[in-house]
C-alpha positions in Angstrom: -53.5 -52.2 -16.1 -50.9 -53.9 -18.4 -50.3 -50.6 -20.2 -49.7 -48.8 -16.9 -47.2 -51.5 -15.9 -45.4 -51.2 -19.3 -45.2 -47.4 -18.9 -43.8 -47.7 -15.4 -41.3 -50.3 -16.5 -40.1 -48.0 -19.3 -39.7 -45.1 -16.9 -37.7 -47.2 -14.4 -35.5 -48.6 -17.2 -34.9 -45.1 -18.5 -34.1 -43.8 -15.0 -31.7 -46.7 -14.5 -29.9 -46.1 -17.7 -29.7 -42.4 -16.9 -28.1 -43.2 -13.6 -25.7 -45.6 -15.2 -24.8 -43.0 -17.8 -24.4 -40.3 -15.2 -22.2 -42.6 -13.1 -19.9 -43.4 -16.1 -19.6 -39.7 -16.9 -18.7 -38.9 -13.3 -16.1 -41.7 -13.3 -14.7 -40.4 -16.6 -14.5 -36.8 -15.4 -13.1 -37.9 -12.0 -10.4 -40.0 -13.6 -9.5 -37.4 -16.2 -9.3 -34.8 -13.4 -7.1 -37.2 -11.4 -4.8 -37.7 -14.4 -4.6 -33.9 -14.9 -3.9 -33.4 -11.2 -1.1 -36.0 -11.4 0.4 -34.4 -14.5 0.2 -30.9 -12.8 1.9 -32.4 -9.7 4.6 -33.9 -11.9 5.1 -30.6 -13.7 5.5 -28.7 -10.4 8.0 -31.2 -9.1 10.2 -31.3 -12.3 10.3 -27.5 -13.0 10.6 -24.3 -11.0 7.1 -23.3 -12.3 4.0 -23.7 -10.3 0.4 -24.5 -11.3 -2.3 -24.1 -8.7 -5.9 -25.3 -9.2 -8.1 -22.7 -7.6 -11.1 -24.2 -5.8 -14.0 -22.6 -4.0 -17.1 -23.9 -2.2 -20.0 -24.7 -4.5 -22.7 -22.1 -4.8 -25.4 -24.6 -4.0 -23.9 -25.4 -0.5 -24.7 -22.8 2.2 -21.7 -21.4 3.9 -23.1 -22.4 7.3 -23.1 -26.2 6.3 -19.8 -26.0 4.4 -17.9 -24.6 7.4 -19.1 -27.5 9.6 -17.9 -30.2 7.2 -14.7 -32.2 8.0 -11.6 -30.9 6.2 -11.4 -33.8 3.8 -15.1 -33.5 2.9 -14.6 -29.7 2.3 -11.8 -30.5 -0.1 -14.0 -33.0 -1.9 -16.9 -30.6 -2.5 -14.9 -27.6 -3.6 -15.3 -26.8 -7.2 -12.4 -25.9 -9.5 -13.1 -22.4 -10.8 -9.7 -21.4 -12.2 -6.0 -21.9 -12.4 -3.0 -19.8 -11.2 0.3 -20.2 -13.0 3.8 -19.0 -12.1 6.6 -19.4 -14.6 10.2 -18.1 -15.0 11.1 -19.5 -18.5 9.4 -19.4 -21.9 9.5 -23.2 -22.2 7.5 -23.6 -19.1 4.6 -21.7 -20.7 4.6 -24.1 -23.6 4.7 -27.1 -21.2 1.9 -25.6 -19.1 -0.3 -25.0 -22.2 -0.4 -28.8 -22.7 -1.6 -29.4 -19.2 -4.1 -26.7 -18.5 -6.7 -24.7 -20.5 -5.3 -21.2 -20.8 -8.9 -20.0 -21.4 -9.6 -20.8 -17.8 -6.4 -19.2 -16.4 -7.3 -16.9 -13.5 -3.9 -15.6 -12.5 -0.4 -15.5 -14.1 2.9 -14.6 -12.6 5.9 -14.0 -15.0 9.0 -13.9 -12.9 12.6 -13.5 -13.7 15.0 -12.3 -16.5 14.9 -15.6 -18.4 11.5 -14.7 -19.9 11.6 -13.1 -23.3 9.0 -10.9 -25.1 7.8 -14.0 -27.0 6.2 -15.3 -23.7 3.7 -12.4 -23.8 2.3 -13.8 -27.0 0.6 -16.4 -24.9 -1.6 -13.7 -23.3 -3.8 -13.9 -26.4 -4.8 -17.4 -25.3 -5.9 -16.2 -21.9 -9.0 -14.1 -22.4 -10.3 -14.8 -18.9 -7.1 -13.7 -17.1 -7.9 -11.4 -14.1 -4.5 -11.1 -12.4 -1.1 -10.5 -14.0 2.1 -10.1 -12.1 5.4 -9.1 -13.7 8.5 -9.3 -11.5 12.2 -8.7 -12.5 11.6 -9.4 -16.2 13.3 -7.9 -19.2 10.1 -6.7 -20.7 10.0 -3.1 -22.0 7.3 -0.5 -22.5 6.5 -1.7 -26.0 5.8 -5.2 -24.7 2.9 -3.9 -22.6 0.9 -3.7 -25.8 0.2 -7.4 -25.4 -1.9 -6.6 -22.3 -4.6 -5.2 -24.6 -5.6 -8.8 -25.3 -6.8 -9.2 -21.7 -10.2 -7.6 -21.7 -11.1 -8.8 -18.2 -7.8 -8.0 -16.5 -8.6 -6.8 -13.0 -5.2 -6.6 -11.2 -1.7 -5.7 -12.5 1.5 -5.6 -10.6 4.9 -4.6 -12.2 7.8 -4.9 -9.9 11.6 -4.4 -10.4 11.2 -4.4 -14.2 14.0 -2.1 -15.1 13.1 -1.5 -18.8 9.6 -0.3 -18.1 9.9 3.4 -17.8 6.3 4.6 -18.4 5.6 5.1 -22.1 3.9 1.8 -22.2 1.3 2.7 -19.7 -0.9 4.1 -22.5 -1.8 0.5 -23.4 -3.5 0.1 -20.0 -6.1 2.6 -20.9 -7.8 0.1 -23.1 -8.5 -2.3 -20.2 -12.0 -1.3 -19.0 -12.1 -3.8 -16.1 -8.7 -2.8 -14.6 -9.1 -1.7 -11.0 -5.9 -2.5 -9.1 -2.4 -1.4 -10.3 0.9 -1.6 -8.5 3.9 0.1 -10.1 7.3 -0.5 -8.5 9.7 0.1 -11.5 11.7 3.0 -12.9 8.7 4.9 -14.2 9.4 8.6 -13.9 7.2 10.2 -11.3 5.8 12.8 -13.6 4.7 10.1 -16.1 3.2 8.1 -13.2 1.3 11.1 -12.0 -0.1 11.8 -15.4 -1.3 8.2 -15.6 -2.8 8.4 -12.1 -4.6 11.6 -12.8 -6.1 10.2 -16.0 -7.3 7.1 -14.1 -8.7 8.5 -10.8 -10.8 5.3 -10.1 -7.7 3.0 -10.1 -6.5 1.6 -6.8 -3.0 2.7 -7.7 0.1 2.1 -5.7 3.3 3.9 -7.1 6.8 3.5 -5.6 9.4 5.7 -7.2 12.3 3.6 -8.5 13.4 6.1 -11.2 16.2 7.7 -9.1 14.5 11.1 -9.8 12.9 12.8 -6.8 9.2 13.8 -7.2 8.5 17.3 -6.2 4.8 17.9 -5.9 4.0 21.4 -7.2 0.9 23.5 -7.9 0.5 22.3 -11.5 0.2 18.7 -10.3 -2.6 19.5 -7.8 -4.3 21.7 -10.3 -5.0 18.5 -12.3 -7.0 17.0 -9.5 -10.6 18.1 -9.4 -12.3 15.0 -7.9 -11.3 12.4 -5.2 -9.0 9.6 -6.3 -8.8 6.0 -5.1 -5.0 5.6 -5.1 -3.6 3.3 -2.5 -0.2 5.1 -2.3 1.9 7.6 -4.3 5.4 8.4 -3.3 6.3 12.1 -3.0 9.8 13.3 -2.0 9.0 17.0 -1.5 6.1 19.4 -1.7 6.5 23.0 -3.0 3.0 24.4 -2.9 1.4 27.8 -2.7 -1.9 28.3 -0.8 -3.8 28.3 -4.1 -4.0 24.5 -4.4 -3.5 23.3 -0.9 -7.2 22.4 -0.6 -6.7 20.0 -3.5 -4.7 17.7 -1.2 -8.0 16.5 0.1 -8.5 14.7 -3.2 -5.5 12.4 -2.7 -5.5 10.9 0.8 -2.8 8.3 -0.1 0.1 10.6 -0.7 3.3 9.5 1.1 6.1 11.9 1.6 9.3 12.5 3.5 9.4 16.3 4.0 7.4 19.3 3.2 8.1 22.9 2.2 5.9 25.6 0.7 6.3 28.8 -1.4 5.1 31.3 -0.4 4.8 30.5 3.3 1.3 30.0 4.8 -0.2 32.0 7.7 -2.8 30.8 10.2 -5.7 31.9 8.0 -4.4 29.9 5.1 -3.9 26.9 7.4 -7.6 26.5 8.2 -8.4 24.3 5.2 -9.7 20.9 6.1 -7.9 17.9 4.5 -7.7 14.2 5.3 -4.5 12.3 4.5 -2.9 9.2 5.9 0.2 10.9 7.2 1.9 9.4 10.3 5.5 10.7 10.2 6.4 14.2 8.9 10.0 15.4 8.6 10.2 19.1 8.1 13.8 19.6 9.3 15.8 22.3 7.6 13.0 23.6 5.5 11.6 27.1 5.3 8.4 26.3 7.2 6.5 28.7 9.4 4.2 28.5 12.4 1.4 28.7 9.9 2.7 25.5 8.2 2.7 23.7 11.5 -0.9 24.9 12.2 -1.9 23.4 8.9 -0.2 20.1 9.3 -1.3 19.7 13.0 -4.8 19.3 11.7 -3.8 15.8 10.6 -5.4 13.4 13.2 -2.9 10.6 12.8 0.5 12.2 13.1 2.7 10.3 15.5 6.2 11.7 14.7 7.0 15.3 13.8 10.5 16.8 13.1 10.7 20.6 12.7 14.3 20.9 13.8 16.5 23.7 12.4 13.5 25.8 11.3 12.1 29.2 12.3 9.0 27.8 14.2 8.3 29.4 17.6 6.1 29.0 20.6 3.0 29.4 18.4 3.7 26.0 16.9 3.7 24.4 20.3 0.4 26.0 21.0 -1.0 24.6 17.7 0.2 21.1 18.5 -1.3 20.9 22.0 -4.6 22.1 20.6 -4.5 19.8 17.6 -6.2 16.4 16.9 -2.7 14.8 17.0 -2.3 15.9 20.7 -2.8 12.4 22.0 -1.2 10.6 19.0 2.1 12.4 18.9 4.9 10.2 20.4 8.0 11.9 18.9 8.7 15.6 18.6 11.9 17.4 17.6 12.2 21.2 18.2 16.0 21.2 17.9 17.5 24.6 16.9 14.1 26.4 16.7 12.9 29.7 18.1 11.0 28.3 21.0 11.3 29.9 24.5 11.1 28.6 28.0 7.5 29.9 28.3 6.3 28.0 25.3 8.2 24.8 25.9 6.8 24.6 29.5 3.4 23.6 28.0 4.8 20.6 26.2 3.6 18.3 29.1 0.1 18.6 27.6 1.3 16.1 24.9 0.4 13.3 27.2 1.7 10.4 25.1 5.0 12.0 24.1 7.9 9.5 24.4 10.8 11.3 22.6 11.5 15.0 22.8 14.4 16.9 21.3 14.9 20.5 22.7 18.6 20.7 22.0 20.2 24.0 20.9 17.3 26.0 22.2 17.1 28.7 24.9 15.1 26.5 27.4 16.0 26.7 31.1 15.1 24.9 34.3 11.5 26.0 34.2 10.9 23.7 31.3 12.4 20.8 33.2 10.0 21.5 36.1 7.0 21.2 33.7 8.3 18.0 32.0 8.2 16.3 35.4 4.5 15.9 34.7 5.1 14.1 31.4 5.2 10.5 32.7 5.1 9.0 29.2 8.5 10.5 28.3 11.2 8.0 27.6 14.0 10.0 25.9 14.9 13.7 26.3 17.6 15.5 24.4 18.7 18.9 25.8 22.3 19.2 24.4 23.4 22.8 23.8 21.1 24.3 26.4 21.6 26.1 29.7 19.9 23.5 31.8 22.0 22.8 34.9 23.1 19.4 36.3 21.0 20.0 39.4 17.8 20.3 37.3 18.7 17.2 35.4 19.1 15.2 38.7 15.7 16.5 39.9 14.1 15.2 36.7 15.8 11.9 36.9 14.6 11.4 40.5 11.0 12.1 39.3 11.2 10.0 36.1 13.9 7.4 36.9 13.4 5.5 33.6 13.9 8.6 31.5 17.0 8.6 29.2 18.5 12.1 29.1 21.1 13.4 26.7 22.7 16.7 27.6 26.1 18.3 27.9 26.3 16.9 31.4 24.5 13.6 31.1 24.6 10.8 28.5 22.4 8.2 30.2 
């Protein structure tokens, strides 16, 4: 009996000492964290830099219970999992290294022209860095070699860095975990395209700041053989033959301003199925044909289409009113085209059309009669046509809110 009591006493004493030791450790960690937080706050107040302690709910606490805790209690149980740092001077990096462990740095933003290439040497001390943002710095292509020391880099954004022109992108190929890249700097579009093609799994966004237009041609699309995950790639013009048109289905994130093709397509060539996120298409003044409109009308999300000053005819109108974009199209310009009164009289089938430009065409009063059924129409332009003032008055009386621009009316 005495031995059992002694054994129990030993266990209780050990448990008590363990609790005391745990309590002391908790107090030490809490005080040290409090001191670190105070130093970080002082650093943020005294400099233009910013240190953020990233905290997330602990894994052991179910989300259901966490969401029902008071705000202060939620803040108390969140666990620090990383640090985000923003600096705009080399000295701030040195100061920050004395406050936080760069090994735990999650995100780094280097912002402004006061940062020199020497600041990138600190990347070697940040093996866990997952996000890197470079904005308006003076770094050049050669400086990107420092990124090779970031094996777990997941996201990279380069914005308004005028000295990065593309040759340094080769250093990014060594980053096996890189998934998200945003390039908004003077990288030549052909270099950006080569980089994009070589990395089809990247969620790439490219905005052309090189000053050189990017004309997408057959040899570009010939390089695409599988779907890509790009988020956006700026194209100024397309000059494509029918040979590689079906390759457009591999790159749904192309963004462009106008489209032309060589040679022109006919209806048969236009029957290829593609899927691209195109909403506004400007084809004005190009050498497009009715076959081109047939092909582009297959796009289900087109809301604005401009084919003014082209050779398109009534067949294009037929393709539009039979297309998936029929109910999406809100703006259509057929100015100075080859349409006739017969073809234009069917435009009322575009039931959500708000703006219509039929100026400098051979339309007549019969078209006005048909447009009286288009209740969604808000603006009509018929300058340079033979529509009479009487027909205009009839249309205004039927659609009183419609704004009409003609040789006779301006309101």
